[in-house]
N, C-alpha and C positions, 0 to 999 in steps of 0.2 A: 906422538908424545904420550897420550894417556897410558900405551902399553909400558913405557918406560918408568913412568911414575908408579905403576901398580908393581912392576918387578922390584923398584926401589922400596917401596912399602913393604912389600912381602919380604924382601932377602935382608933389608937393612934396617928399617924403622920399627917392625914388628919385633924382630929377636932382640934388638937391643933393647926396647922397651921393656920385653919380658924378662931378660937378665937384669936390669936396673931395679924392676920392681922385686924381683925374686931375692936380689942381694938386700933390698930393704926389709922384706918380710923375714929374710933370715936374721937379719940385725936386731930385729924386735920379736923375735919368736920367744913365746912363754911370758911376754909382757903383756899385762891388761891394765885397764884402767883409764882414766882422763889424761894422766900425763903421758902415758905411753902412746895414746891415739895423737895427742898433741904433737909430740916428737915425731911421730911417723908422718904427719901431715907437713910438719915444718921441714924435715929431712927430704920429703918429697918434693916440696916447693923450692927447697934451695939447692938441692943437688940434681935430681932426677930430672926435674923440668928444663933447666937448662941444659943438660946434656942432650936432652932429646931435642931440644931446639937447636941447637948448634948442629946436630946431625941432620935435622931438616933442612937447615941452611945450606950446609954442604951438598946435599943431594939437589936441592933447587940449583946451586951454583952449578954442579956438574951437569945436571941435565939443561940448562941453559947455555953452557959452553958447547955441548954435543948438538944444540940445536942451530947456533951460530955457525959452526964450523962445516 
């Protein structure tokens, strides 16, 4: 089971996280100051974190189904 988890993390979670953070950084490129930092943190908490959480839940659900069958 740990092998499957490692593959899922390396093939799904990590690329997803990097893509989402990269998109967030592009959206805030060239912006500095407290408002920009606050906006980036807010966007990360409202959009990126839930998407990553759902991705992790789907991975866990898939791994659990493969373990049961």
